[in-house]
C-alpha positions in Angstrom: 26.2 83.9 -12.0 27.3 80.5 -10.6 27.5 78.9 -13.8 29.7 81.4 -15.4 32.1 81.0 -12.3 32.5 77.6 -12.3 32.8 77.7 -16.3 35.5 79.9 -15.6 37.5 78.2 -13.5 37.2 74.8 -15.5 38.6 76.8 -18.1 41.4 78.3 -16.4 42.2 74.6 -15.4 42.7 73.7 -19.1 39.3 71.6 -19.1 37.2 71.6 -22.3 33.3 72.7 -21.7 31.6 70.3 -23.4 28.1 69.5 -24.3 28.2 66.8 -21.8 29.9 68.8 -19.5 27.3 71.0 -19.2 24.7 68.9 -19.1 26.0 67.6 -16.2 26.7 70.8 -14.4 23.0 72.0 -14.9 22.0 68.8 -13.7 23.9 69.6 -10.3 22.5 73.3 -10.1 19.0 72.6 -11.2 18.2 69.2 -9.6 18.4 67.6 -5.9 21.0 65.0 -6.5 22.8 63.2 -3.5 25.1 61.0 -5.3 26.6 60.7 -8.6 24.1 57.9 -9.2 21.3 60.9 -9.3 23.2 63.0 -11.4 23.4 60.2 -13.7 20.6 58.8 -13.9 19.3 62.9 -15.0 21.7 63.8 -17.0 21.8 60.7 -19.2 18.1 61.2 -19.8 19.3 64.2 -21.2 21.9 62.8 -23.5 22.4 59.4 -23.7 26.2 59.7 -24.5 26.6 60.5 -20.9 28.2 57.5 -18.9 28.8 57.0 -14.9 32.3 57.6 -15.7 31.9 60.9 -17.7 29.6 62.3 -14.2 32.3 61.0 -11.7 35.3 62.5 -13.4 33.4 65.8 -13.9 32.3 65.4 -10.4 36.3 65.2 -9.3 37.2 68.2 -11.6 34.5 70.4 -9.9 35.6 69.4 -6.2 39.0 70.0 -7.8 38.1 73.5 -8.7 36.5 74.2 -5.3 32.8 74.6 -7.3 31.5 72.0 -5.1 31.8 69.8 -2.0 31.0 66.2 -1.1 30.3 66.8 2.2 27.7 69.0 1.0 25.9 66.5 -0.9 26.9 68.1 -4.3 25.3 71.6 -3.1 27.6 74.7 -5.1 29.9 76.1 -3.0 30.1 79.9 -2.4 31.5 81.8 -5.1 34.0 83.9 -2.8 37.2 82.2 -2.1 36.4 83.7 1.3 33.7 81.6 1.8 35.6 78.5 1.5 38.5 79.2 4.1 37.3 82.1 6.4 33.6 81.4 6.7 32.4 84.8 5.2 30.5 85.4 2.8 30.5 88.2 0.0 27.8 90.3 -0.9 28.2 92.4 -3.8 25.6 95.3 -4.4 24.6 96.7 -7.7 27.0 99.7 -7.4 29.8 97.0 -6.9 29.8 97.9 -2.9 31.3 94.8 -1.6 30.5 94.1 2.0 31.8 90.7 3.5 30.0 89.3 6.5 31.0 86.1 8.8 28.6 83.4 8.9 26.7 84.9 12.4 27.1 87.8 11.2 24.8 87.4 8.1 22.7 84.9 10.2 22.1 88.0 12.2 21.4 90.3 9.1 19.3 88.0 7.7 17.0 87.3 10.8 16.7 91.4 11.6 15.5 91.5 8.3 12.9 88.6 8.4 11.7 90.3 11.9 11.3 93.6 10.4 9.2 91.9 7.5 7.0 89.9 10.2 7.8 86.4 8.6 9.6 85.1 12.1 8.8 86.1 15.7 12.5 85.5 17.8 13.2 82.1 16.4 17.1 82.0 15.2 18.2 81.2 11.4 19.6 78.0 10.9 20.4 77.9 7.5 20.2 80.5 4.4 20.4 78.4 1.0 20.6 80.0 -2.5 18.7 77.8 -5.1 
């Protein structure tokens, strides 16, 4: 779903979705890259036609459409616009029910679930990350 949302944002901005852009996007989504050089090293092995400048341009475009944040070392941002601006996260259930939770409330819900399943014994949730 994340990839499709990003591709939609690129198209809405008028960007062509080329094979090279798809390779770069897949690299960012699937690999642990901390800089453009890491992305280039992996992506150029998949497509020798990808240059460093292509990677930098794609990173800039992805940042402009809100798909990535350089502050988060090229991690894909939450799909919900609310996450970026109001510190909330949107949870969508299979019956199309939508629940919006603050970061604090989401951590509380995750902690309660982990405690109920016996995974934690009072520790606080520091980070929830989707891969």
